[in-house]
Every structure is written in C-alpha cells, then in structure tokens.
N, C-alpha and C positions, 0 to 999 in steps of 0.2 A: 736611459734610450742614451745611443749610439748620437758620437755629434755629426756624423751627417744624418742622422732621422734628426735629430734638434734642426740645423739647418737648415732641412726644409720645412719644419716646420716652421721657421721663423718667416724665410722666406717667401713659403704659403699665405700664410694671416698678408703680407707687404702687399704679394701680388693681390689679393682679394681686396685694396684697399684699406687694409686695418693697421693702425699705430699699434705699433707694439709699448707694452709697456712692463717693467722688468720684473714688479713682483707677481703681478699677473700672471704672465709667461712660466712663472717660475712655477708656481701653486698651478697652473695647469699641467707642464712638462712632471714635476714632481722634482725640482732640481734646486739649490740652492740660487738664490740671488747672484751669487758671485758669478755660479756657472753661466747664466746668462747673460752678464756683461762679458764675461771672457770670448763669450760666445757673436755678441754685438760687436765686438771689437772686432774679432778676428774680419768675421763680416764688410764689416765696412773700411778694412786694409783692404779686402778684394773687390772692395767699390760695389758690392752689391746693396748698399744701405745705408744710407744718412743720423749717426747718434744727434737725438736730444736729449733734454734730459728728461731722464727716468725711463729711456725708452731709445725708440729707431722709427724712423720714418720709411718706405719708397726713396730711392734715391731718382728717378724721374719717372715719369709717364709713360707709359705704352710699359711697364715693366715685362723682361719677360725671365721666368722662372729659368736657371740653368738645366741642362738634363739629368745633371749627375743628383741635381735634388730636389727633382721631382720626382725620382724611381720609385717612391713610397706614398706617396699621395694616391689615392682610392685604387689603392693597389688588389680590392677584393675584386673591387669591380671590375677592373684589368683584367683580371683571369679569368672573370663569368664573361667578357668580351671577346679574350684572344679565343676561347673555348668555342665560341658559337661562329666568331669566322674562324676558326680554321677549320672547321666542319661543313665549312663555304665551298674548299680545294679540294676538288678532287687529285689523285692523282697524277702524275702525268706531265703536270701541267709547267708554266713556265711563270712565276708569282715576282711579281717586281713588291720591295718591300719600300717606302721610306724612311725617317727616324721618327724618333719621338715612342715615349715610353711607352705605351699601347700596342704600336706596332711591332717592339718588343717582345713585351710578353706574347705577339701572335710569334715571333719567330721561334721565341724558346715551345711553342705547342707545338708548333708544324719541323722542329727540331728532330724530333722521332720518327717522323715519315721517313719514304723509300723514295725514288724516285722523282723529285721535284728539284726544279731548276728555279735559286734563287737571282734575281739581280739586286741590289740593293745600295745607296752611295750613302749608308749609315755606315760607320766603321765599326763602331760598338757590338750589330749584330753581324756585321761583316766577321770581329774575332770570337762572336762566338761557333754559329754556323760552319767555319773554317774547320772545327773539329770532328764535326761529322761527312766522313767520307760519303755517305748514302745519299748528298746534298753537293746536286751541278752547282755552283758560287759564281759568280760575276760580279765585281764591283767597281764603278766607276772609280776613276780618277778625278779629278777635280781640287780646290780647294776648301781643308776644313773650317766649318760654322762651329766654333769650340763650345755655344748651347745648346746646337741639339745632336753637338759629335757626327753631323752629315758633311759630305765631300758637292761642291756645289760650284757652280760658274760654269764656263764656256764650255771647259774640258772635260766636266760632270756629263753637259749637256751633248755635247758628240756622241760621247760613249754613246751613250741611251739612246740616238738618233739613231746609230744601226743595228736595235735590236727589235722583235715584237715580243712586248708583252700581253698571256693572256689574260690573266688579272693583279689587277693595282692592289695593293693592301697600304691606305693612304692615313698616313697622321696629317692633323690638324686639329688649329690653338683655336678654331671659332666652323663652324657652318650654322646657316642662315639661310634662310630662301631669298633673299635678294642680294645678300652680298656672295653666297654662293661659300665655296668655302677659300679659309683666309689662315695666313700666318702671320709672324710675328716682324718675317725677315724680309726683302723686294726677291733678292738673287735668291732664297732658299723658294720661294714660289717661285718661283720662276725653274728651275730645275728643277722643282715638283711637277711643274704644270708640262712636261714635253713628260716625263713618264705618263700622266695622264694619257697625254698624245697617246702615245705608244701603246695605250693599254687596250684591249678590248670589252674591260669588262671593271669598272672601278667601285669596291666596297670601301669605306670609311668607315673607322672602326674610332668612336667618340664615347667619353663617355660624359655626363650627365653637366656638368662643369663646360664642354666647350658649345652646345646644342643651345641653340639661340645667341648664340657670341659671334662679335666681328673683331678678327684681327686685320691689322696696319696692310696687309697687302694681299690679292687674290692668287690663288694658284685657277681655278676652274670657277664654269659655273657648276648652279646649280647640275642643272640637265646633263652635264658630263659624269653625274655622279648615280650607279645604277641600286646599289643600299647603302644602307647603314645601315651598321650595328653596334648601339649602345645599350648600355644598362637599365635606363628609367623607363618601367613595366610598359607595355603593351595602352594600357586603361591608365595612365596615372593624371589623363585634365594637364600634361606639360605644353602650353600655349603652342611652346615653339617648336615641340617635334608633332603637334597636330598639325600645324601647318606646315611639315615636310613633306610629312604622308598626304593633305590633302594636292601637294603640288607633283604628287606621283613620283613621288621618292617610295624606295621598299625600303620599308622599316623593319631592323627584326630588334627584339628585346633579348637582349641575356640574362 
C-alpha cells in the first residue's frame, strides 16, 4: 500500500474517533510496526495527530480529514454515486460543482461529456477539467482552503453572484433533517451557500458516512435541496435516510 493510502487509513480511523494502536494497524495494513511508527511521526510533524505511547489519537475535537487523504475512502461507493449523479445532468446546462472527493468523482465522469458549462470553486476539479476543450470552464477567485482545495471567501462569492446555475452538485460533510447540509468550516459553508442560492436545482452527493451526520457550519436548510444521491440502498432501513425521504427529499440510491 502506498504511503498516501496508509495516511488516509490512519486519519480515517482518527476522524471516526478511533485510537491508533501501532501493532494492530500494522497487521491491518500488512506492513511493519516500524513503517507505522514512521507514518505516525510524519503525520504528527504535519500536526494531523498526537502521538501517544504505542500509537496515536486525533489532535482535536471536530477533526477534518484533509482532502488529499480522503480520496481513497469509500472509493467504490463514490464511483457509483458519481455515475448516478452524472446521469441526472442533461447536455447543454450550466453545472456548479463544489469541492469534495465525491463531487470530484462526478466531475471526472462529466469530463467525457460535451456542451456543458462548469462553474467551480475547487482548484483540483478545475485542474482536471481545464484539459477538456469540450467543457466550458469558469473558476472563481478567492482564498484557497487547503483542507478541501476550495476557493472561498468574498472574492469567490462575488464571482458566483454574477452567474446563474442550472444545477449544483453539492458536496457536504453532513446531511440531516433538522440541521440540513453542513460542513466543517464556516467560510466554506458561506461560499457554498451562495452557490446554492444561484442554482435552480441542487443535487447533494453523499456517501453513507455523511447521511444523518451534522458538522459545524450550515450550508443550507434541507428544503433548499432537490435530490440526494447516496450509496445507501433504497430499502436498507437506514433511519436517517428514511427521515430525509419522509421530509420530501428525492433520494436516489446508487
């Protein structure tokens, strides 16, 4: 397993509240204890965790896993979500895309299409779509948020307020009946809220780990969302998903 993938697994465990134990993780990843200790030391140097005897713990409450270490998580589910979400995008429309690993997968799926106009505040998505001459691409300015690769703040919001979006593909850190769509950072939440306001239709793309979850800052109320695309099966009995459907949200299972 590549180092970046190991980092993703380590930080994923920490983000879900688990304590890292060196020998247990070494067995899980099929590497040596020494390799795990080196990984923990490097992540601690980046202030992403706190070393303790025999392992590591999350550095702080409200931990957010950086995007570069999230890309390998739930990858199969995100691919299915991307295919389903992309099927909802007709040709010739203006599509807004926020940052996030799932929205990035949707953008990659849309890259083969022609006649689309894409408006995004995510620099990693922009870098991929910039190579596609069949897609008209508009990128906001703004301050880069390194955890999500998103351009946020007043400059980004001013740019977005000048355009109208047919469809917004919205990535979230949580979606809940009462809390609505939420994310970890309040500045990112405000910039994404402007994208919601500029869109005729809002499609949230979210894997099962985000459904029923509530993060720090609200992006929008649930009634601002038209469709949720998730990997949870339609008849799974997932309480939070059933609550969202009962509230009137159009739920599509990938």
